[in-house]
PLY file of the C-alpha trace (Angstrom):
ply
format ascii 1.0
element vertex 146
property float x
property float y
property float z
element edge 145
property int vertex1
property int vertex2
end_header
82.45 129.24 119.17
81.28 131.20 122.20
77.58 131.66 122.91
75.52 133.57 125.44
72.09 132.15 126.20
69.09 133.57 127.98
65.43 132.81 128.46
62.46 133.65 130.57
60.57 130.96 132.50
58.50 130.04 129.42
61.62 129.25 127.39
63.72 127.60 130.08
63.33 123.96 129.06
64.14 124.53 125.38
67.05 126.85 126.23
68.59 124.25 128.54
68.21 121.56 125.89
69.79 123.71 123.17
72.67 124.67 125.46
73.34 120.95 125.76
73.34 120.61 121.97
75.86 123.44 121.58
78.13 122.08 124.30
78.02 118.61 122.70
79.28 120.28 119.51
82.23 121.67 121.47
81.02 125.24 121.90
81.37 127.33 125.03
77.99 128.53 126.34
77.44 131.05 129.12
73.92 130.75 130.52
72.74 134.19 131.64
69.50 132.85 133.12
66.84 132.31 134.07
67.67 129.20 136.04
64.21 128.00 137.13
60.55 128.28 136.16
59.74 131.18 138.50
58.01 133.89 136.46
60.49 136.51 135.19
60.47 139.23 132.53
61.91 138.37 129.11
63.33 141.88 128.38
65.94 141.33 131.09
67.33 138.21 129.46
67.04 139.35 125.84
68.85 142.55 126.76
71.54 140.72 128.72
72.31 138.42 125.79
72.25 141.33 123.35
74.74 143.36 125.41
77.15 140.40 125.57
76.99 139.69 121.84
77.01 143.29 120.56
80.42 144.29 119.24
81.79 140.74 119.50
81.87 139.42 115.92
82.81 135.85 116.85
80.18 135.54 119.58
76.61 134.34 119.09
73.46 134.52 121.17
70.55 132.19 121.85
67.30 133.51 123.34
64.07 131.69 124.10
60.69 132.70 125.49
57.20 131.29 125.05
56.62 132.69 121.56
60.13 133.95 120.79
58.68 137.33 119.87
59.20 139.34 123.04
62.72 138.16 123.76
63.79 138.74 120.15
62.43 142.29 120.30
64.34 142.85 123.54
67.61 141.56 122.06
67.14 143.71 118.95
66.87 146.85 121.09
70.62 146.55 121.73
72.73 148.33 119.10
74.75 145.86 117.05
72.35 142.96 117.53
70.60 141.29 114.62
68.36 138.76 116.30
66.28 136.47 114.11
63.22 134.61 115.33
63.42 131.37 113.36
61.01 128.51 112.81
62.99 126.01 110.75
66.34 125.39 109.06
65.48 127.63 106.11
64.85 130.72 108.24
67.93 129.94 110.35
70.19 129.66 107.30
68.81 132.79 105.63
69.21 134.74 108.88
72.95 134.06 108.71
73.42 134.09 104.92
71.56 137.31 104.16
71.25 139.19 107.46
74.43 138.23 109.31
72.24 137.52 112.35
74.26 137.14 115.53
71.43 136.04 117.84
68.89 133.29 117.21
65.49 133.27 118.92
62.99 130.48 119.46
59.51 130.19 120.91
59.30 127.14 123.17
55.51 127.03 122.76
55.63 127.10 118.95
58.55 124.93 117.83
59.37 121.31 118.45
62.65 120.30 120.02
63.89 118.44 116.95
63.14 121.34 114.63
64.82 123.76 117.06
67.94 121.57 117.19
68.14 121.40 113.39
67.61 125.16 113.07
70.26 125.92 115.68
72.84 123.71 114.01
72.01 125.28 110.62
72.46 128.76 112.13
75.74 127.68 113.74
77.30 126.27 110.55
76.13 128.97 108.13
78.41 131.90 107.30
77.32 135.35 106.15
77.28 135.47 102.35
78.28 139.13 102.07
78.18 140.52 98.56
74.89 142.25 97.78
73.69 141.50 101.32
76.46 143.57 102.92
74.81 146.79 101.74
71.60 145.82 103.50
73.36 144.79 106.70
75.14 148.16 106.63
71.73 149.83 106.36
70.52 147.84 109.36
73.59 148.93 111.31
72.92 152.57 110.39
69.50 152.26 112.05
71.34 151.67 115.35
72.62 155.24 115.06
69.33 156.90 114.09
0 1
1 2
2 3
3 4
4 5
5 6
6 7
7 8
8 9
9 10
10 11
11 12
12 13
13 14
14 15
15 16
16 17
17 18
18 19
19 20
20 21
21 22
22 23
23 24
24 25
25 26
26 27
27 28
28 29
29 30
30 31
31 32
32 33
33 34
34 35
35 36
36 37
37 38
38 39
39 40
40 41
41 42
42 43
43 44
44 45
45 46
46 47
47 48
48 49
49 50
50 51
51 52
52 53
53 54
54 55
55 56
56 57
57 58
58 59
59 60
60 61
61 62
62 63
63 64
64 65
65 66
66 67
67 68
68 69
69 70
70 71
71 72
72 73
73 74
74 75
75 76
76 77
77 78
78 79
79 80
80 81
81 82
82 83
83 84
84 85
85 86
86 87
87 88
88 89
89 90
90 91
91 92
92 93
93 94
94 95
95 96
96 97
97 98
98 99
99 100
100 101
101 102
102 103
103 104
104 105
105 106
106 107
107 108
108 109
109 110
110 111
111 112
112 113
113 114
114 115
115 116
116 117
117 118
118 119
119 120
120 121
121 122
122 123
123 124
124 125
125 126
126 127
127 128
128 129
129 130
130 131
131 132
132 133
133 134
134 135
135 136
136 137
137 138
138 139
139 140
140 141
141 142
142 143
143 144
144 145
């Protein structure tokens, strides 16, 4: 699986760790930055990841900032992105099962490394359930055009 990853300075350490997890699982990961702890603006990186993932159904995104909120909002501003801020394996699985999320977001200041690893692997292995959820995902996609 191919991933694009991005973070601001406040999410750098967790992003780098999770990139290592994905690579150890055999996935390709393109790190779009940031590369050090110099203060930067999260909308840049959330938007960059969103633009890479949008329209690429087999590609996933990983975004991290201090809380996970700002960078997930930024990613979701890109048409075709369904970014889910997750806090555990349950929210990660439901994001894929019910919402066909293509980007996962974490807050480095609010989630432990072990929980983030477990959530990321749950997100990675879970497929969209379709069925009754497809109608709702279609409604979300229609909002991109409104």
